[in-house]
All heavy atoms as atom14 arrays in JSON, in Angstrom:
{
  "sequence": "MQKILALVLVIISGVMLFHSGMEVYCSMNSKKIVEPQVVKLDRIEGKYCPLYFPTE",
  "atom14_mask": [
    [1, 1, 1, 1, 1, 1, 1, 1, 0, 0, 0, 0, 0, 0],
    [1, 1, 1, 1, 1, 1, 1, 1, 1, 0, 0, 0, 0, 0],
    [1, 1, 1, 1, 1, 1, 1, 1, 1, 0, 0, 0, 0, 0],
    [1, 1, 1, 1, 1, 1, 1, 1, 0, 0, 0, 0, 0, 0],
    [1, 1, 1, 1, 1, 1, 1, 1, 0, 0, 0, 0, 0, 0],
    [1, 1, 1, 1, 1, 0, 0, 0, 0, 0, 0, 0, 0, 0],
    [1, 1, 1, 1, 1, 1, 1, 1, 0, 0, 0, 0, 0, 0],
    [1, 1, 1, 1, 1, 1, 1, 0, 0, 0, 0, 0, 0, 0],
    [1, 1, 1, 1, 1, 1, 1, 1, 0, 0, 0, 0, 0, 0],
    [1, 1, 1, 1, 1, 1, 1, 0, 0, 0, 0, 0, 0, 0],
    [1, 1, 1, 1, 1, 1, 1, 1, 0, 0, 0, 0, 0, 0],
    [1, 1, 1, 1, 1, 1, 1, 1, 0, 0, 0, 0, 0, 0],
    [1, 1, 1, 1, 1, 1, 0, 0, 0, 0, 0, 0, 0, 0],
    [1, 1, 1, 1, 0, 0, 0, 0, 0, 0, 0, 0, 0, 0],
    [1, 1, 1, 1, 1, 1, 1, 0, 0, 0, 0, 0, 0, 0],
    [1, 1, 1, 1, 1, 1, 1, 1, 0, 0, 0, 0, 0, 0],
    [1, 1, 1, 1, 1, 1, 1, 1, 0, 0, 0, 0, 0, 0],
    [1, 1, 1, 1, 1, 1, 1, 1, 1, 1, 1, 0, 0, 0],
    [1, 1, 1, 1, 1, 1, 1, 1, 1, 1, 0, 0, 0, 0],
    [1, 1, 1, 1, 1, 1, 0, 0, 0, 0, 0, 0, 0, 0],
    [1, 1, 1, 1, 0, 0, 0, 0, 0, 0, 0, 0, 0, 0],
    [1, 1, 1, 1, 1, 1, 1, 1, 0, 0, 0, 0, 0, 0],
    [1, 1, 1, 1, 1, 1, 1, 1, 1, 0, 0, 0, 0, 0],
    [1, 1, 1, 1, 1, 1, 1, 0, 0, 0, 0, 0, 0, 0],
    [1, 1, 1, 1, 1, 1, 1, 1, 1, 1, 1, 1, 0, 0],
    [1, 1, 1, 1, 1, 1, 0, 0, 0, 0, 0, 0, 0, 0],
    [1, 1, 1, 1, 1, 1, 0, 0, 0, 0, 0, 0, 0, 0],
    [1, 1, 1, 1, 1, 1, 1, 1, 0, 0, 0, 0, 0, 0],
    [1, 1, 1, 1, 1, 1, 1, 1, 0, 0, 0, 0, 0, 0],
    [1, 1, 1, 1, 1, 1, 0, 0, 0, 0, 0, 0, 0, 0],
    [1, 1, 1, 1, 1, 1, 1, 1, 1, 0, 0, 0, 0, 0],
    [1, 1, 1, 1, 1, 1, 1, 1, 1, 0, 0, 0, 0, 0],
    [1, 1, 1, 1, 1, 1, 1, 1, 0, 0, 0, 0, 0, 0],
    [1, 1, 1, 1, 1, 1, 1, 0, 0, 0, 0, 0, 0, 0],
    [1, 1, 1, 1, 1, 1, 1, 1, 1, 0, 0, 0, 0, 0],
    [1, 1, 1, 1, 1, 1, 1, 0, 0, 0, 0, 0, 0, 0],
    [1, 1, 1, 1, 1, 1, 1, 1, 1, 0, 0, 0, 0, 0],
    [1, 1, 1, 1, 1, 1, 1, 0, 0, 0, 0, 0, 0, 0],
    [1, 1, 1, 1, 1, 1, 1, 0, 0, 0, 0, 0, 0, 0],
    [1, 1, 1, 1, 1, 1, 1, 1, 1, 0, 0, 0, 0, 0],
    [1, 1, 1, 1, 1, 1, 1, 1, 0, 0, 0, 0, 0, 0],
    [1, 1, 1, 1, 1, 1, 1, 1, 0, 0, 0, 0, 0, 0],
    [1, 1, 1, 1, 1, 1, 1, 1, 1, 1, 1, 0, 0, 0],
    [1, 1, 1, 1, 1, 1, 1, 1, 0, 0, 0, 0, 0, 0],
    [1, 1, 1, 1, 1, 1, 1, 1, 1, 0, 0, 0, 0, 0],
    [1, 1, 1, 1, 0, 0, 0, 0, 0, 0, 0, 0, 0, 0],
    [1, 1, 1, 1, 1, 1, 1, 1, 1, 0, 0, 0, 0, 0],
    [1, 1, 1, 1, 1, 1, 1, 1, 1, 1, 1, 1, 0, 0],
    [1, 1, 1, 1, 1, 1, 0, 0, 0, 0, 0, 0, 0, 0],
    [1, 1, 1, 1, 1, 1, 1, 0, 0, 0, 0, 0, 0, 0],
    [1, 1, 1, 1, 1, 1, 1, 1, 0, 0, 0, 0, 0, 0],
    [1, 1, 1, 1, 1, 1, 1, 1, 1, 1, 1, 1, 0, 0],
    [1, 1, 1, 1, 1, 1, 1, 1, 1, 1, 1, 0, 0, 0],
    [1, 1, 1, 1, 1, 1, 1, 0, 0, 0, 0, 0, 0, 0],
    [1, 1, 1, 1, 1, 1, 1, 0, 0, 0, 0, 0, 0, 0],
    [1, 1, 1, 1, 1, 1, 1, 1, 1, 0, 0, 0, 0, 0]
  ],
  "atom14_positions": [
    [[-25.94, -25.31, 1.13], [-25.7, -24.59, -0.1], [-24.21, -24.31, -0.3], [-23.68, -24.44, -1.4], [-26.51, -23.29, -0.07], [-26.41, -22.48, -1.31], [-27.22, -23.36, -2.65], [-26.92, -22.26, -3.98], [0.0, 0.0, 0.0], [0.0, 0.0, 0.0], [0.0, 0.0, 0.0], [0.0, 0.0, 0.0], [0.0, 0.0, 0.0], [0.0, 0.0, 0.0]],
    [[-23.54, -23.91, 0.79], [-22.11, -23.61, 0.7], [-21.3, -24.87, 0.42], [-20.3, -24.82, -0.29], [-21.63, -22.94, 1.98], [-22.16, -21.53, 2.16], [-21.68, -20.9, 3.45], [-21.12, -21.58, 4.3], [-21.92, -19.61, 3.6], [0.0, 0.0, 0.0], [0.0, 0.0, 0.0], [0.0, 0.0, 0.0], [0.0, 0.0, 0.0], [0.0, 0.0, 0.0]],
    [[-21.74, -26.0, 0.99], [-21.03, -27.26, 0.75], [-21.15, -27.69, -0.71], [-20.2, -28.18, -1.3], [-21.55, -28.35, 1.67], [-21.17, -28.15, 3.12], [-21.65, -29.29, 3.97], [-21.25, -29.07, 5.42], [-21.68, -30.18, 6.28], [0.0, 0.0, 0.0], [0.0, 0.0, 0.0], [0.0, 0.0, 0.0], [0.0, 0.0, 0.0], [0.0, 0.0, 0.0]],
    [[-22.31, -27.47, -1.29], [-22.51, -27.83, -2.69], [-21.66, -26.94, -3.58], [-21.02, -27.42, -4.53], [-24.0, -27.72, -3.07], [-24.81, -28.78, -2.3], [-24.2, -27.88, -4.57], [-26.29, -28.65, -2.48], [0.0, 0.0, 0.0], [0.0, 0.0, 0.0], [0.0, 0.0, 0.0], [0.0, 0.0, 0.0], [0.0, 0.0, 0.0], [0.0, 0.0, 0.0]],
    [[-21.62, -25.66, -3.29], [-20.8, -24.72, -4.05], [-19.32, -25.08, -3.93], [-18.59, -25.06, -4.93], [-21.05, -23.29, -3.58], [-20.31, -22.19, -4.34], [-20.69, -22.21, -5.81], [-20.58, -20.84, -3.72], [0.0, 0.0, 0.0], [0.0, 0.0, 0.0], [0.0, 0.0, 0.0], [0.0, 0.0, 0.0], [0.0, 0.0, 0.0], [0.0, 0.0, 0.0]],
    [[-18.88, -25.44, -2.73], [-17.48, -25.83, -2.53], [-17.17, -27.11, -3.31], [-16.11, -27.24, -3.92], [-17.2, -26.02, -1.04], [0.0, 0.0, 0.0], [0.0, 0.0, 0.0], [0.0, 0.0, 0.0], [0.0, 0.0, 0.0], [0.0, 0.0, 0.0], [0.0, 0.0, 0.0], [0.0, 0.0, 0.0], [0.0, 0.0, 0.0], [0.0, 0.0, 0.0]],
    [[-18.1, -28.06, -3.3], [-17.9, -29.3, -4.05], [-17.82, -29.04, -5.55], [-16.97, -29.6, -6.24], [-19.04, -30.28, -3.74], [-18.97, -31.63, -4.45], [-17.72, -32.39, -4.01], [-20.23, -32.43, -4.18], [0.0, 0.0, 0.0], [0.0, 0.0, 0.0], [0.0, 0.0, 0.0], [0.0, 0.0, 0.0], [0.0, 0.0, 0.0], [0.0, 0.0, 0.0]],
    [[-18.66, -28.17, -6.05], [-18.63, -27.82, -7.48], [-17.3, -27.17, -7.83], [-16.7, -27.49, -8.86], [-19.83, -26.91, -7.84], [-19.67, -26.32, -9.23], [-21.14, -27.67, -7.73], [0.0, 0.0, 0.0], [0.0, 0.0, 0.0], [0.0, 0.0, 0.0], [0.0, 0.0, 0.0], [0.0, 0.0, 0.0], [0.0, 0.0, 0.0], [0.0, 0.0, 0.0]],
    [[-16.81, -26.27, -6.99], [-15.52, -25.62, -7.26], [-14.37, -26.62, -7.23], [-13.45, -26.54, -8.04], [-15.29, -24.5, -6.24], [-16.17, -23.27, -6.4], [-15.93, -22.3, -5.27], [-15.93, -22.6, -7.74], [0.0, 0.0, 0.0], [0.0, 0.0, 0.0], [0.0, 0.0, 0.0], [0.0, 0.0, 0.0], [0.0, 0.0, 0.0], [0.0, 0.0, 0.0]],
    [[-14.42, -27.58, -6.32], [-13.38, -28.6, -6.25], [-13.41, -29.48, -7.51], [-12.37, -29.79, -8.09], [-13.54, -29.47, -4.97], [-12.69, -30.72, -5.03], [-13.19, -28.64, -3.75], [0.0, 0.0, 0.0], [0.0, 0.0, 0.0], [0.0, 0.0, 0.0], [0.0, 0.0, 0.0], [0.0, 0.0, 0.0], [0.0, 0.0, 0.0], [0.0, 0.0, 0.0]],
    [[-14.59, -29.83, -7.95], [-14.72, -30.65, -9.16], [-14.23, -29.88, -10.38], [-13.48, -30.43, -11.21], [-16.18, -31.12, -9.35], [-16.53, -32.13, -8.25], [-16.41, -31.71, -10.72], [-17.98, -32.52, -8.21], [0.0, 0.0, 0.0], [0.0, 0.0, 0.0], [0.0, 0.0, 0.0], [0.0, 0.0, 0.0], [0.0, 0.0, 0.0], [0.0, 0.0, 0.0]],
    [[-14.6, -28.62, -10.5], [-14.15, -27.81, -11.64], [-12.64, -27.66, -11.63], [-11.98, -27.79, -12.67], [-14.85, -26.44, -11.63], [-16.32, -26.61, -11.97], [-14.19, -25.47, -12.62], [-17.14, -25.35, -11.84], [0.0, 0.0, 0.0], [0.0, 0.0, 0.0], [0.0, 0.0, 0.0], [0.0, 0.0, 0.0], [0.0, 0.0, 0.0], [0.0, 0.0, 0.0]],
    [[-12.06, -27.39, -10.47], [-10.6, -27.25, -10.41], [-9.9, -28.57, -10.72], [-8.86, -28.59, -11.37], [-10.16, -26.71, -9.05], [-10.48, -27.63, -8.03], [0.0, 0.0, 0.0], [0.0, 0.0, 0.0], [0.0, 0.0, 0.0], [0.0, 0.0, 0.0], [0.0, 0.0, 0.0], [0.0, 0.0, 0.0], [0.0, 0.0, 0.0], [0.0, 0.0, 0.0]],
    [[-10.47, -29.68, -10.31], [-9.9, -30.99, -10.63], [-9.94, -31.28, -12.13], [-8.98, -31.78, -12.7], [0.0, 0.0, 0.0], [0.0, 0.0, 0.0], [0.0, 0.0, 0.0], [0.0, 0.0, 0.0], [0.0, 0.0, 0.0], [0.0, 0.0, 0.0], [0.0, 0.0, 0.0], [0.0, 0.0, 0.0], [0.0, 0.0, 0.0], [0.0, 0.0, 0.0]],
    [[-11.04, -30.92, -12.77], [-11.16, -31.12, -14.21], [-10.16, -30.24, -14.95], [-9.5, -30.68, -15.91], [-12.61, -30.84, -14.68], [-12.7, -30.76, -16.19], [-13.55, -31.9, -14.14], [0.0, 0.0, 0.0], [0.0, 0.0, 0.0], [0.0, 0.0, 0.0], [0.0, 0.0, 0.0], [0.0, 0.0, 0.0], [0.0, 0.0, 0.0], [0.0, 0.0, 0.0]],
    [[-10.01, -29.0, -14.51], [-9.05, -28.09, -15.15], [-7.62, -28.58, -14.96], [-6.8, -28.5, -15.87], [-9.22, -26.68, -14.61], [-10.51, -26.02, -15.04], [-10.81, -24.43, -14.27], [-9.48, -23.48, -14.91], [0.0, 0.0, 0.0], [0.0, 0.0, 0.0], [0.0, 0.0, 0.0], [0.0, 0.0, 0.0], [0.0, 0.0, 0.0], [0.0, 0.0, 0.0]],
    [[-7.3, -29.1, -13.78], [-5.97, -29.63, -13.52], [-5.7, -30.85, -14.39], [-4.61, -30.98, -14.96], [-5.83, -29.99, -12.04], [-4.49, -30.54, -11.59], [-3.41, -29.49, -11.77], [-4.56, -30.99, -10.15], [0.0, 0.0, 0.0], [0.0, 0.0, 0.0], [0.0, 0.0, 0.0], [0.0, 0.0, 0.0], [0.0, 0.0, 0.0], [0.0, 0.0, 0.0]],
    [[-6.67, -31.73, -14.51], [-6.52, -32.91, -15.36], [-6.34, -32.51, -16.82], [-5.48, -33.06, -17.51], [-7.74, -33.83, -15.21], [-7.69, -35.02, -16.09], [-6.87, -36.09, -15.78], [-8.47, -35.09, -17.24], [-6.82, -37.21, -16.6], [-8.42, -36.19, -18.07], [-7.6, -37.26, -17.75], [0.0, 0.0, 0.0], [0.0, 0.0, 0.0], [0.0, 0.0, 0.0]],
    [[-7.11, -31.54, -17.28], [-7.02, -31.08, -18.66], [-5.65, -30.48, -18.95], [-5.04, -30.77, -19.98], [-8.12, -30.06, -18.94], [-8.14, -29.55, -20.34], [-8.49, -30.34, -21.4], [-7.83, -28.34, -20.86], [-8.41, -29.63, -22.51], [-8.0, -28.41, -22.2], [0.0, 0.0, 0.0], [0.0, 0.0, 0.0], [0.0, 0.0, 0.0], [0.0, 0.0, 0.0]],
    [[-5.13, -29.64, -18.04], [-3.81, -29.05, -18.28], [-2.72, -30.11, -18.21], [-1.74, -30.06, -18.97], [-3.53, -27.94, -17.25], [-3.5, -28.47, -15.95], [0.0, 0.0, 0.0], [0.0, 0.0, 0.0], [0.0, 0.0, 0.0], [0.0, 0.0, 0.0], [0.0, 0.0, 0.0], [0.0, 0.0, 0.0], [0.0, 0.0, 0.0], [0.0, 0.0, 0.0]],
    [[-2.86, -31.1, -17.35], [-1.9, -32.19, -17.3], [-1.89, -33.0, -18.58], [-0.83, -33.39, -19.07], [0.0, 0.0, 0.0], [0.0, 0.0, 0.0], [0.0, 0.0, 0.0], [0.0, 0.0, 0.0], [0.0, 0.0, 0.0], [0.0, 0.0, 0.0], [0.0, 0.0, 0.0], [0.0, 0.0, 0.0], [0.0, 0.0, 0.0], [0.0, 0.0, 0.0]],
    [[-3.07, -33.22, -19.16], [-3.14, -33.95, -20.43], [-2.52, -33.14, -21.56], [-1.88, -33.69, -22.45], [-4.59, -34.3, -20.75], [-5.15, -35.42, -19.91], [-4.21, -36.95, -20.01], [-4.43, -37.38, -21.71], [0.0, 0.0, 0.0], [0.0, 0.0, 0.0], [0.0, 0.0, 0.0], [0.0, 0.0, 0.0], [0.0, 0.0, 0.0], [0.0, 0.0, 0.0]],
    [[-2.68, -31.81, -21.53], [-2.06, -30.97, -22.56], [-0.54, -31.04, -22.47], [0.14, -31.12, -23.49], [-2.54, -29.53, -22.43], [-3.93, -29.31, -22.96], [-4.3, -27.85, -22.94], [-3.48, -27.0, -22.54], [-5.45, -27.54, -23.33], [0.0, 0.0, 0.0], [0.0, 0.0, 0.0], [0.0, 0.0, 0.0], [0.0, 0.0, 0.0], [0.0, 0.0, 0.0]],
    [[0.0, -31.02, -21.26], [1.45, -31.12, -21.09], [1.92, -32.49, -21.56], [2.93, -32.6, -22.26], [1.84, -30.87, -19.61], [3.29, -31.22, -19.37], [1.56, -29.43, -19.23], [0.0, 0.0, 0.0], [0.0, 0.0, 0.0], [0.0, 0.0, 0.0], [0.0, 0.0, 0.0], [0.0, 0.0, 0.0], [0.0, 0.0, 0.0], [0.0, 0.0, 0.0]],
    [[1.22, -33.54, -21.2], [1.59, -34.89, -21.61], [1.58, -35.03, -23.13], [2.49, -35.58, -23.73], [0.65, -35.91, -20.97], [0.91, -37.32, -21.42], [1.99, -38.04, -20.92], [0.07, -37.94, -22.35], [2.23, -39.34, -21.33], [0.31, -39.23, -22.76], [1.39, -39.93, -22.25], [1.62, -41.19, -22.67], [0.0, 0.0, 0.0], [0.0, 0.0, 0.0]],
    [[0.53, -34.51, -23.76], [0.43, -34.62, -25.22], [1.49, -33.78, -25.91], [1.98, -34.16, -26.97], [-0.96, -34.2, -25.68], [-2.25, -35.36, -25.19], [0.0, 0.0, 0.0], [0.0, 0.0, 0.0], [0.0, 0.0, 0.0], [0.0, 0.0, 0.0], [0.0, 0.0, 0.0], [0.0, 0.0, 0.0], [0.0, 0.0, 0.0], [0.0, 0.0, 0.0]],
    [[1.85, -32.65, -25.34], [2.87, -31.82, -25.98], [4.25, -32.46, -25.87], [5.1, -32.29, -26.74], [2.9, -30.42, -25.37], [3.39, -30.48, -24.04], [0.0, 0.0, 0.0], [0.0, 0.0, 0.0], [0.0, 0.0, 0.0], [0.0, 0.0, 0.0], [0.0, 0.0, 0.0], [0.0, 0.0, 0.0], [0.0, 0.0, 0.0], [0.0, 0.0, 0.0]],
    [[4.5, -33.23, -24.82], [5.8, -33.87, -24.66], [5.89, -35.13, -25.53], [6.98, -35.52, -25.92], [6.04, -34.22, -23.2], [6.19, -33.0, -22.32], [6.44, -33.4, -20.61], [8.14, -33.91, -20.65], [0.0, 0.0, 0.0], [0.0, 0.0, 0.0], [0.0, 0.0, 0.0], [0.0, 0.0, 0.0], [0.0, 0.0, 0.0], [0.0, 0.0, 0.0]],
    [[4.79, -35.77, -25.82], [4.78, -36.98, -26.62], [4.2, -36.73, -28.01], [3.55, -37.59, -28.58], [3.97, -38.08, -25.92], [4.64, -38.54, -24.66], [5.85, -38.55, -24.58], [3.85, -38.9, -23.67], [0.0, 0.0, 0.0], [0.0, 0.0, 0.0], [0.0, 0.0, 0.0], [0.0, 0.0, 0.0], [0.0, 0.0, 0.0], [0.0, 0.0, 0.0]],
    [[4.45, -35.55, -28.53], [3.87, -35.17, -29.81], [4.62, -35.82, -30.96], [5.83, -35.92, -30.97], [3.9, -33.66, -29.97], [3.38, -33.3, -31.22], [0.0, 0.0, 0.0], [0.0, 0.0, 0.0], [0.0, 0.0, 0.0], [0.0, 0.0, 0.0], [0.0, 0.0, 0.0], [0.0, 0.0, 0.0], [0.0, 0.0, 0.0], [0.0, 0.0, 0.0]],
    [[3.88, -36.27, -31.94], [4.47, -36.83, -33.16], [4.51, -35.78, -34.27], [4.89, -36.07, -35.39], [3.64, -38.03, -33.63], [3.52, -39.12, -32.61], [4.85, -39.81, -32.37], [4.66, -40.92, -31.36], [5.89, -41.47, -30.88], [0.0, 0.0, 0.0], [0.0, 0.0, 0.0], [0.0, 0.0, 0.0], [0.0, 0.0, 0.0], [0.0, 0.0, 0.0]],
    [[4.08, -34.55, -33.97], [4.03, -33.51, -34.99], [5.43, -33.07, -35.41], [5.64, -32.77, -36.58], [3.26, -32.29, -34.47], [1.79, -32.58, -34.23], [1.1, -31.37, -33.65], [-0.35, -31.69, -33.33], [-1.01, -30.58, -32.67], [0.0, 0.0, 0.0], [0.0, 0.0, 0.0], [0.0, 0.0, 0.0], [0.0, 0.0, 0.0], [0.0, 0.0, 0.0]],
    [[6.37, -33.0, -34.49], [7.72, -32.58, -34.8], [8.51, -33.82, -35.18], [8.9, -34.61, -34.33], [8.38, -31.85, -33.61], [7.53, -30.65, -33.21], [9.79, -31.44, -33.96], [8.02, -29.94, -31.97], [0.0, 0.0, 0.0], [0.0, 0.0, 0.0], [0.0, 0.0, 0.0], [0.0, 0.0, 0.0], [0.0, 0.0, 0.0], [0.0, 0.0, 0.0]],
    [[8.74, -34.0, -36.47], [9.43, -35.19, -36.94], [10.94, -35.03, -36.75], [11.61, -35.9, -36.22], [9.1, -35.44, -38.43], [9.85, -36.64, -38.94], [7.61, -35.63, -38.61], [0.0, 0.0, 0.0], [0.0, 0.0, 0.0], [0.0, 0.0, 0.0], [0.0, 0.0, 0.0], [0.0, 0.0, 0.0], [0.0, 0.0, 0.0], [0.0, 0.0, 0.0]],
    [[11.48, -33.89, -37.18], [12.91, -33.67, -37.09], [13.15, -32.24, -36.59], [12.73, -31.28, -37.23], [13.55, -33.85, -38.46], [15.05, -33.73, -38.45], [15.63, -34.01, -39.83], [15.08, -34.84, -40.55], [16.64, -33.38, -40.15], [0.0, 0.0, 0.0], [0.0, 0.0, 0.0], [0.0, 0.0, 0.0], [0.0, 0.0, 0.0], [0.0, 0.0, 0.0]],
    [[13.82, -32.08, -35.46], [14.08, -30.72, -34.98], [15.02, -29.97, -35.91], [15.9, -30.57, -36.54], [14.71, -30.92, -33.61], [15.06, -32.35, -33.51], [14.32, -33.1, -34.57], [0.0, 0.0, 0.0], [0.0, 0.0, 0.0], [0.0, 0.0, 0.0], [0.0, 0.0, 0.0], [0.0, 0.0, 0.0], [0.0, 0.0, 0.0], [0.0, 0.0, 0.0]],
    [[14.82, -28.67, -36.04], [15.63, -27.84, -36.9], [16.47, -26.89, -36.07], [16.05, -26.43, -35.02], [14.76, -27.04, -37.86], [13.94, -27.91, -38.78], [13.05, -27.09, -39.68], [12.98, -25.87, -39.55], [12.37, -27.75, -40.59], [0.0, 0.0, 0.0], [0.0, 0.0, 0.0], [0.0, 0.0, 0.0], [0.0, 0.0, 0.0], [0.0, 0.0, 0.0]],
    [[17.66, -26.6, -36.57], [18.56, -25.66, -35.89], [18.15, -24.25, -36.28], [17.94, -23.94, -37.45], [20.02, -25.92, -36.3], [20.94, -24.91, -35.65], [20.42, -27.33, -35.91], [0.0, 0.0, 0.0], [0.0, 0.0, 0.0], [0.0, 0.0, 0.0], [0.0, 0.0, 0.0], [0.0, 0.0, 0.0], [0.0, 0.0, 0.0], [0.0, 0.0, 0.0]],
    [[18.02, -23.39, -35.29], [17.65, -22.0, -35.53], [18.84, -21.13, -35.17], [19.4, -21.24, -34.08], [16.43, -21.6, -34.67], [16.1, -20.14, -34.86], [15.24, -22.47, -35.0], [0.0, 0.0, 0.0], [0.0, 0.0, 0.0], [0.0, 0.0, 0.0], [0.0, 0.0, 0.0], [0.0, 0.0, 0.0], [0.0, 0.0, 0.0], [0.0, 0.0, 0.0]],
    [[19.24, -20.26, -36.09], [20.34, -19.33, -35.82], [19.76, -18.05, -35.25], [18.76, -17.54, -35.74], [21.11, -19.05, -37.1], [21.78, -20.28, -37.64], [22.71, -19.96, -38.76], [23.3, -21.29, -39.25], [24.6, -21.16, -39.78], [0.0, 0.0, 0.0], [0.0, 0.0, 0.0], [0.0, 0.0, 0.0], [0.0, 0.0, 0.0], [0.0, 0.0, 0.0]],
    [[20.4, -17.55, -34.2], [19.89, -16.38, -33.5], [20.83, -15.2, -33.65], [22.05, -15.37, -33.64], [19.7, -16.7, -32.01], [18.74, -17.84, -31.69], [18.77, -18.13, -30.21], [17.34, -17.51, -32.13], [0.0, 0.0, 0.0], [0.0, 0.0, 0.0], [0.0, 0.0, 0.0], [0.0, 0.0, 0.0], [0.0, 0.0, 0.0], [0.0, 0.0, 0.0]],
    [[20.26, -14.01, -33.79], [21.02, -12.77, -33.78], [21.0, -12.21, -32.37], [19.96, -12.17, -31.71], [20.4, -11.73, -34.73], [20.65, -12.07, -36.18], [21.65, -12.76, -36.45], [19.86, -11.62, -37.02], [0.0, 0.0, 0.0], [0.0, 0.0, 0.0], [0.0, 0.0, 0.0], [0.0, 0.0, 0.0], [0.0, 0.0, 0.0], [0.0, 0.0, 0.0]],
    [[22.17, -11.76, -31.9], [22.24, -11.19, -30.56], [22.16, -9.67, -30.67], [22.89, -9.04, -31.41], [23.55, -11.58, -29.89], [23.7, -11.03, -28.5], [24.96, -11.48, -27.85], [25.11, -10.78, -26.57], [25.9, -11.16, -25.62], [26.66, -12.22, -25.78], [25.97, -10.49, -24.5], [0.0, 0.0, 0.0], [0.0, 0.0, 0.0], [0.0, 0.0, 0.0]],
    [[21.24, -9.09, -29.93], [21.06, -7.65, -29.89], [21.22, -7.22, -28.43], [20.6, -7.8, -27.54], [19.67, -7.24, -30.42], [19.52, -7.71, -31.86], [19.46, -5.75, -30.31], [18.12, -7.55, -32.41], [0.0, 0.0, 0.0], [0.0, 0.0, 0.0], [0.0, 0.0, 0.0], [0.0, 0.0, 0.0], [0.0, 0.0, 0.0], [0.0, 0.0, 0.0]],
    [[22.05, -6.23, -28.2], [22.26, -5.75, -26.83], [21.04, -4.96, -26.37], [20.68, -3.95, -26.96], [23.51, -4.87, -26.76], [24.8, -5.65, -26.91], [25.02, -6.66, -25.8], [24.6, -6.4, -24.66], [25.62, -7.7, -26.08], [0.0, 0.0, 0.0], [0.0, 0.0, 0.0], [0.0, 0.0, 0.0], [0.0, 0.0, 0.0], [0.0, 0.0, 0.0]],
    [[20.41, -5.44, -25.33], [19.29, -4.73, -24.75], [19.76, -3.76, -23.69], [20.96, -3.53, -23.51], [0.0, 0.0, 0.0], [0.0, 0.0, 0.0], [0.0, 0.0, 0.0], [0.0, 0.0, 0.0], [0.0, 0.0, 0.0], [0.0, 0.0, 0.0], [0.0, 0.0, 0.0], [0.0, 0.0, 0.0], [0.0, 0.0, 0.0], [0.0, 0.0, 0.0]],
    [[18.84, -3.16, -22.98], [19.2, -2.18, -21.95], [19.9, -2.85, -20.78], [20.89, -2.35, -20.28], [17.94, -1.45, -21.48], [18.22, -0.3, -20.56], [16.95, 0.48, -20.27], [17.25, 1.68, -19.4], [16.05, 2.44, -19.11], [0.0, 0.0, 0.0], [0.0, 0.0, 0.0], [0.0, 0.0, 0.0], [0.0, 0.0, 0.0], [0.0, 0.0, 0.0]],
    [[19.39, -3.98, -20.33], [19.96, -4.67, -19.17], [20.54, -6.04, -19.5], [21.3, -6.59, -18.71], [18.91, -4.82, -18.08], [18.41, -3.5, -17.56], [17.12, -3.06, -17.85], [19.23, -2.67, -16.82], [16.66, -1.85, -17.39], [18.78, -1.45, -16.36], [17.49, -1.05, -16.64], [17.05, 0.16, -16.2], [0.0, 0.0, 0.0], [0.0, 0.0, 0.0]],
    [[20.15, -6.62, -20.62], [20.63, -7.95, -20.97], [20.56, -8.13, -22.49], [19.83, -7.41, -23.16], [19.8, -9.03, -20.27], [18.08, -9.01, -20.76], [0.0, 0.0, 0.0], [0.0, 0.0, 0.0], [0.0, 0.0, 0.0], [0.0, 0.0, 0.0], [0.0, 0.0, 0.0], [0.0, 0.0, 0.0], [0.0, 0.0, 0.0], [0.0, 0.0, 0.0]],
    [[21.3, -9.08, -23.02], [21.22, -9.3, -24.46], [19.91, -9.98, -24.85], [19.35, -10.76, -24.1], [22.41, -10.22, -24.73], [22.7, -10.88, -23.44], [22.31, -9.91, -22.37], [0.0, 0.0, 0.0], [0.0, 0.0, 0.0], [0.0, 0.0, 0.0], [0.0, 0.0, 0.0], [0.0, 0.0, 0.0], [0.0, 0.0, 0.0], [0.0, 0.0, 0.0]],
    [[19.42, -9.63, -26.02], [18.22, -10.23, -26.55], [18.59, -11.06, -27.77], [19.48, -10.7, -28.53], [17.21, -9.15, -26.95], [16.8, -8.19, -25.83], [15.96, -7.06, -26.42], [16.02, -8.93, -24.77], [0.0, 0.0, 0.0], [0.0, 0.0, 0.0], [0.0, 0.0, 0.0], [0.0, 0.0, 0.0], [0.0, 0.0, 0.0], [0.0, 0.0, 0.0]],
    [[17.91, -12.18, -27.96], [18.19, -13.07, -29.07], [16.93, -13.18, -29.94], [15.85, -13.46, -29.43], [18.62, -14.44, -28.57], [19.93, -14.4, -27.84], [19.98, -14.26, -26.46], [21.12, -14.51, -28.53], [21.19, -14.23, -25.79], [22.34, -14.49, -27.88], [22.36, -14.33, -26.51], [23.57, -14.29, -25.86], [0.0, 0.0, 0.0], [0.0, 0.0, 0.0]],
    [[17.11, -12.94, -31.24], [16.02, -13.06, -32.19], [16.42, -14.01, -33.3], [17.6, -14.01, -33.71], [15.66, -11.69, -32.79], [15.09, -10.73, -31.79], [15.88, -9.76, -31.21], [13.77, -10.82, -31.43], [15.34, -8.89, -30.28], [13.22, -9.95, -30.5], [14.01, -8.98, -29.93], [0.0, 0.0, 0.0], [0.0, 0.0, 0.0], [0.0, 0.0, 0.0]],
    [[15.51, -14.8, -33.85], [15.86, -15.7, -34.95], [16.21, -14.9, -36.21], [15.59, -13.88, -36.49], [14.62, -16.56, -35.16], [13.53, -15.86, -34.44], [14.13, -14.97, -33.42], [0.0, 0.0, 0.0], [0.0, 0.0, 0.0], [0.0, 0.0, 0.0], [0.0, 0.0, 0.0], [0.0, 0.0, 0.0], [0.0, 0.0, 0.0], [0.0, 0.0, 0.0]],
    [[17.19, -15.37, -36.95], [17.54, -14.73, -38.22], [16.5, -15.11, -39.26], [15.89, -16.18, -39.2], [18.93, -15.16, -38.7], [18.94, -16.58, -38.82], [20.01, -14.73, -37.75], [0.0, 0.0, 0.0], [0.0, 0.0, 0.0], [0.0, 0.0, 0.0], [0.0, 0.0, 0.0], [0.0, 0.0, 0.0], [0.0, 0.0, 0.0], [0.0, 0.0, 0.0]],
    [[16.3, -14.24, -40.21], [15.29, -14.5, -41.24], [15.89, -15.12, -42.47], [16.99, -15.09, -42.77], [14.59, -13.2, -41.62], [13.8, -12.67, -40.46], [13.04, -11.4, -40.82], [12.94, -11.1, -42.02], [12.58, -10.74, -39.93], [0.0, 0.0, 0.0], [0.0, 0.0, 0.0], [0.0, 0.0, 0.0], [0.0, 0.0, 0.0], [0.0, 0.0, 0.0]]
  ]
}
């Protein structure tokens, strides 16, 4: 029983790993972004480091 449960967990983790790998691959080879756009950022001084927000 424990061996079957371990095998099921290994199969599920393998499927999840394959699925996340395919998502990363598809996001890197996406045709959705035709032309990248330049975004201007506003710098705001935070407590410990500067924060950057896109201008509207």
